[in-house]
N, C-alpha and C positions, 0 to 999 in steps of 0.2 A: 181809391174805392174799389176798382176792379181787382187789384191785388188782394185786398182784404176779403172780397167775395170768394175769389179762387182759393184762398187759404182756408176759408170756412168750409168750402166744398171738399177740399182735400182732407181736412180733419174729419168731416162727417163720413167720408168714404172709408177712411181708415178704421173709424169706430164701427161702421156698419160691417166691414169685412171681419173685424175681430169678434163682433157679436154673433155673426153667422157661424164663424168657426167654433166659437164656444158652444153654440147650440148643437152643432153636428158632432163635435168631438166627444160629447158625453153620451152619445147614442150607441156606444159599443154594447154588444150583448154576447152571451155565451153561445157559441156555435157548436162546439164539440168538446168532449172529454174522453181522453184515452188512458186506460189503466194498464199498469205494468206489474209483472211479478216481482217479488222481493229479490234483492240482490244476493249473491252468494255471501254467506256469513250471517245473514239474517238481520243485520242492523239496517233500518230504513233511514238513509241519510241522503240528502241531495243538496247541490250547490248551484254553480253557474249553468246557464243555458247559453249555448253558442249557435248562432245561425250562420251557415255558409250559403250566401246567396248565389254563388256560382254553380255549386252542385245541388242547390236546394235541399239541404239537409239540416236537421237540428241535432246537436250533440248535447245530451242531457247527463250531467254529473249524477251518479246514482251509487253512492257507497263504494263498493269494490269493483265497480264497472262504470263504463260510459255507454249509454244507449245511443244508437244512431237511428233517427226517426225521420220519415218522410213528412214534411210540414203540411202537405196538401191532403194526405190521407190518414195520417197518424200511424201508419204501418211501421213496425220495427224492422229496419233494414239490416241491422247487425248490432254488434256490441264489441267493445274492447274490454277484455277481462284480465284477471290476474293482478289487479290493483289492490292497494290497501285502503287509502282514503282519497278518492278522486275529488278534485276541486274545479279547476278551469280547463278549457281547451283552447288552443291557438291553432289556426289552420293556415297553411302555406301552400296554396294550389300550385304555384310554379315549381315547387319541389316535390309535390305529390305526397306531402307529409303533414301530419298533425302532431301536436304535443299536448300532453296532459300533465298538469301539476298534481303530484301525489304528495300530500302533506305528511303522511305517516312515514313514507320512505325518504322524504327530502329529495325527491328526484323529479325530473321532467321526462316523461315516457313518450318516445316517438312511435308513431304508428302510420301505416300505409293508408292513404285516403281511399283506395279502391278496395283493398281486401280487409281493412280494419285490423290487420295483424300487427303486433308490436315488432318494431324493427330496430330498436335501440333505446338507450336511456342516457341521460346526462345527470351528473350530480348537481343538485341545487342546494337547498339548505333545509333544516327542520322547519316544519309548518309552511312548506311551499303552498301558496294559495293562489293569488291572481297570477295569470300568465298571459302575456301579449306578444305579438310580433311587431317589431319596429321596422318599417320599410326603409327608413333612412340608413340605419346601421346594418340592416339585414340580419339582426340578431333576435333571438327569443329572450325575453326577460321574465324571470319568476320573482315574485315579491313575497318574502318569507316572514310571516308574522312574528313568531317567537324569536327568530334570528335577527330581526331589525335590519335586514339588508335586502338587496336585489342582486340576483346572479344573471349575468349576460352569457348566453350560450349561442354558439355557432350551430344553426340547425342542420347544416350540411354534414358536419363532422360529429355533432353532439358533444363538442368539447366546450368546457367553460372558458370564457375569454376575459372574465373580470368580475369584480364585486363592487357594488355601490353601498357604502355604509350610510344608512338613512337616519339613524338617531332616533328611531321610534318604530312603532308597530304599523307596517303598511297594510293598506286595504287595496281597493281597486286602483287601476292605472289606465291612462289613455295616451296614445302617441299622436303628435300633430303631423307626422309624416315628413317633417323638416329637420328632425334631429333632436327634438325635445320630447320627453316623456313627463307627464304630470301624474303624481301619485299622492293619494291621501294618507296621512298619518293619523290613525284613529285616536291614539292616546295623547297626541300633541295638539289635535284640532288644527292641523296645518295641511297645506298642499305644497308639495315640492315640485320644482322644475328641475329636471335632470337632463344633462347633456348625454345623449345616448351613444355618442362616439367616444368622448373622453371619459365617460363614466364618473362624472362628478356632479354634485348638487349645485345648481346655479343660484337658486332662490328658494326661500321658505316664506310662505305667506299665511297669515292667520285667516280663518274662514268665518269669523264672527259676523253675524249673530248665531251661526250654526256651531255645533260642536260634535265631536266624535264622528267624523265623516267616514262613510263607507263607499258607496258608488260614485262614479264620476263619468261624465260624457263630455263631448266637445263639438262645437260648431267650428270646424277648421277654417272655413272661408272667412268668417267674421271674428275669429280668435276669441271665442267665448267658451268658458268652462262652466259646467253645471255640476255642482257638488251637493250631495245630500248628506246632511248630518242627522245624528240620532238623538243628541242631547243638547238643546231641544231639537225635536224633529223639524227640520227646516231645509228647503232647497235654496241654495245660494247661486247666483249668477256672477261670474268673476271674469275680469279682463285677463286673458292668458299671457299678456305681455308685461303687465305691471302689478298684477295681483289685486287690483282695485275691485271691491265688491260693488256691483251695479244695482242689484235688486235681491230681495229674499222673500220667500213665501213659506207659510206653515204647511206641513204635510203630516201624514199619520205616522205611527210608531213603526220602527224597524225597517227603514229603507235599506234595500240591498241590491238594487239594479237600476240602471238608467240607460236610456237610448235617446239619441237625437236623430231626427229624420230631416235631412237637408232638403227634401222635396217639398214637404209641407211646413217646415219650420216648427215642428212639434217636438216637445221634450216629454218623455214618459218616465215616470218614477214608480217602481213597484215596492210595496212594503209588506212586512210580515203580518201586519194587522188585517190585511186583505183588501187593499186598494191599489189601483193604478191611477196616479195623479197625472193629468195632462196639462201642459203649459204651452203657450205659443209665443214665438219670437216675432213680435210685431215690427220691430226694428232691432238692430244690434244693441241699442241702449234702452229698449223698452220691451218688457215681457208681460204676459197676462195669463190669468187662470183660464183654461179652456174646458175644464170639466174633470170628472173622475169616474172610474169604473169600479164597481164592487166585484171583487173576486172571491177568494176563500182565505180563511186563516192559514198562515204559513206560506202563502204564495208570494214569496219575497224576491225570487229571481225571475228574470224575464228575458225574452228576445222579441224582435220585431221584424216583420217582413215588409219593407217599403213598397214592394211590387203589389202586394195584395192589401196592405195596411192592416194586417192581422197582428194581434198581440198574443204572445205565448207566455204562460206562466205555469209553474208546476208546484205541487204540494202533496200532502198526504193527510190521512186522518190521524188525530192525535189523542193520546191518553190524557187524563186530567193531570195537570201539573202538580208535582209534589209541593208540600208546604215549604216556604222559605226557611233557611237555617242561617246561622251566622257565617258558616263556611260557604253556603250557596244562597245568597240573598235574592238572586234573580233566577230562580229555578224555572226551567222551561219544560213544557210537556214533551214527551217522547213520541215520535212518529210510530204508528202501528205498521209492522212489516206487511207487505203485500197490498198496501193502500196507496202507493205512489201513483200519481196521475198527472197528465198534461191537460191544461185548459186552453182553449183557443177562442179568442174574442174577435168579433168582426163588427163592422158597421153596416 
C-alpha cells in the first residue's frame, strides 16, 4: 500500500511539474526588434542564425554578407562581406576562426573571429548549405544539397579531407561529439548516421510519420534526436542509437530550425508560418507539448541563448506571392529589400 501511495505521489508530482512548465513556456513575448539595411546586391535573403555563447555574438546569414550582432543590445558589431549566397556559420573558438557555407560559390569561407576579415577558403560543393564543426574528428563538414554529398574540411589548413556520398539531398546536421553526425535527407525522408572519422554512412532510418525533414537537434546525454519534417509538418523524437521513433507531434508549416536546451529540457522548433513550438523532455522516453510563441511570417530560422532563455528569429516583409504555375506550383513571396529584422522573445 505504501509503495502504491508513493507511486501516485510521484506521478502527480511529475504531472504538476509538466503542467507548470507548459504554463510558463508559452509566456514568451516580443522584447525587441532590430532592423538592418539591405545587403549588397539588393536581394533580401536570409538563412541560418548561429549563436556563439562564448563570445556572446549572433551571426546572421544575410544574402551576400553575414552580420555579426550583439545579442544583448542588437547592435551590429561587424559583417563578413564579399559572399555570393551565405547560408550557415560554424564557429571554432580554439582556432579563432569561423566558417561560412556559400552555396553559390560551393565553398566554405574562413574568417577571423576578432576582425571578421576573410582569411581563406575551402572547396566544398555546389549548393553548400548546412555547415557544422565536429569536435570528435576536428573537421568542418558542409552538407551540399544539389551535390548530394558532404565535404569534410580541415579547418586549420582549409584543405578538403574527404567526401561522404549521401544518396539524397541533405538538410540540417548535428554532431554527437563522439564521432557520429546525424543528417536529414529531405527528398528521402531519412536521417543518416555518419561516422565522422571514416567518412561513411553507418545507418539510414526512416522518420515516419514525418516526411521531408529539414532541421535536427539532439539531446546528447540521453541520445535523443529531434527531427522536424515538413510533409506532413511533424516533430519526431528518435533514439539516436537504433533509429526507433519514440514520439511525434504536429507542428505548423515550414519548420527550418531547432534548438535543444539541456538546462531546461526544452525543444524549440521555428517555422516559416510564424510560430516557435516548444516541447519538454519529461523523461528520455516521454515528451510533452509546452506551448508555442507567435512570431512573424517567414521567421523560420532561430537561435537560443540558454543563459538568458531568449529566443532569436529573423525575417523580413514580403511581397504578395505570385500565382502558382505548372513550373512553379509552390511559389513563395519575395522578401522586400531593406526590411530584414531580428526579433527577440523573452519570458
